[in-house]
N, C-alpha and C positions, 0 to 999 in steps of 0.2 A: 484513422474509422474504428482499430481495434482498441487504443481508450480508451473513446466514448460505451464503447460496451461492456470493458471494464466495471468505468463512472458507474454506469445504467446499471450491470450487476448489483452495485452496490447497495443504488440507492434501492432496489427492487427489497433486497435481503432488508434493510431497513426496515421499511412500507412493511414488510411482512415479517418481522419480529413476532407481535404478538398474536399472529397466529398461527406461524410456523414454531416458536419458541419449546414447545409442549409436542404437537403434534409430525413437524420434521423438517428436526433439527437438524439432521446432516446435509438436505437438500437447502437449507437455510447457509451452515455453515458454506456448502459450494457457490453462493450467490453475494455473499460475505463475509469474511473473516477479521474485521475487525478487531481491534481485544476486544470491547465494550460487548462482542456476540462472541467471543472464544470463552469470554469470562460464564458471562448468561447459556450457552449451552453444552460447558465441561463437563460439570456432573450426570450429562441429561444419557449420554450413547458412551458407545464401551470406547476403550481407548485406544484402542488399535487404531477405533475410525478418527478421535480425536485427533491425532496427529499427522491422518493422511491425508483427509483431507481439504483442512485449514492448510497445509502444507505445500497441497498442491498448488490452489487456490491464491494462495503468497506466494509463491516462485512467480503464480502467472505473467506478469507483467513485468518480470526483473530481466530477461534477453529481449522484448523489446527495448526498451531502456538501454541496456549493457549495448545491444547492438547502433541504435540511437548514437548514442556518444561515438563508438568508436568510428562510427561511419560518418558522420558528419564536424563533428571536436568541434570547433568553436560557434560555426550553426547553434550545435545542439548546445551546449551552453547559453547561448543566447534565448533560442528557445525553454528551455529550459529556465530560464531565472522570468522572462514573463510569463510562466503555466506555476513557479513558484516564488511569488518574489521574496517572500519568506528567506529562499536560501542563495538568495544571489548572490550578497557578499560572500558569503563561501563556497561556493561554486566557482566564482570567477579568484577568488582566489587561491583554488583548488587547483584550476587548471589550469595557470598560468605560469608555473613555475617559480614564483617570488619566491614560497613556503617550501623549501624541499622537504621540512619536515611532514610538511599537507601530506605527502602519498602514505608515510606510518600512520596518519591519523584519521585514511581512508578502507585505510586495507579494518583498525579494529571496528570503524564504524559498520564497514559492511555488515562484521557480525553481529554488534550491538544491535546495529536500526537500518536494515540494509533496503528500505526506501527505494520511491522512485529516483527523487535527485542521486540519491548514495551511489547506485546504480549506473544512474543517467553517468557519473564523473568518474566510476570504476571503467565506462567506455571511451573515455575519453580521454584517461591517460594510459590508456592501453594493460588495463592490470590484467597478465596473464587468467585466462577465461579456470585453468583447471586448478588457482588461484581465487578466484571472483568463488567458482561455484563453491568449494573445500568452504570456505570459512561465510559463504549467503547458508548454504546447508544448515550447515553445527550451529549457524546462530540463531535459528528461524527453528528450530527443532530444541534448541535450549527456552528459544520464550516461550513457546507452545508446553514444552516441564513447570517452566516457570507461575503461566498461569492454571496450569491444570492441578500445580500443588496451591495454588493463591484458592483458587474455586474452592477445592474441599477445604479447607483451611475456614473460609467463611460459607460454606456449604448452606447453615439453616439465612443470613442472613440475603443473600445471595433468593432464598426458594421467599422470601419474604416477599424482594423484590418484581419476581417473577411473577409470581400472582399477583399480583397488583397490574403491572402492567395487559396479562390477561386479560383483569379482570373487565377494565378501561379499555381493553381493545376497541372499540369505535374510537372515540377521544384519542390517543392514540394513536391511531392511527392515522386521521384526522392532520392532528400538528408535523406526524411527519410529511405526509404529503406537500400541505404550504413550505416547509424548509425547507424539503427539497427541490419542491419545485423551485423558492430563491437559490439556492446552491447549482446547481443544474448549470441554471438560466447563467450563473455567472461563471461554471465549469466552461460553459461552452464557448459561451466570450474569448474567453484564456485564449481555448485551444482555433478558433480561428484565429486570433489572431496574431498568432504566435508561429502559425502553422506557416506564415510567412516568411520564419527564418530559416527554415527549413528544403525550401526552394533555390530548386540549382540554381545556380550564380549567385546566388544571399549571400557571400562571402569571398571574396577572391584568395581571400590569404589562407583558407582550412585547405587541411591536404590528411 
């Protein structure tokens, strides 16, 4: 349910990008803080809001995925590979113990790209919570700072992009609705199918 709500929030933010980018940029970030939204909004709100709101939004799913990994271990790996097929080989290798250096690479990834599969893997290998949150928060703040800097460097170009999005707002919204409808159906099917992996008793070896 929580994962579904976060997917829905992202979709609402994307659909309303054209409407909110100038009028409600903070609300837009509260729903969706992906890189494209961050770049678009960076020059339109005070610095403290740019760092605070996206930080909270980006961290929101991380404790859930970390907890799922720590609680379900092997089951969580199967669930994660179903939900994120592109991460299947990486998750399996990382959590199998076959590659001793994998844990070090996970620490680096937790700083560079603390996404859902990375947080899940951190829970599976029982990365110490203090280390996990230190790397995660520091990495997220660094990412926000780099995006803020990039937005300042390309301010003129980004303004033109935003103007075009606002000018063709109705068409942009219609296209996004179609794209996100297809994406949502795919994600819901994956969530429904992979949920079987987290049912009690689905993996007797999990501990």
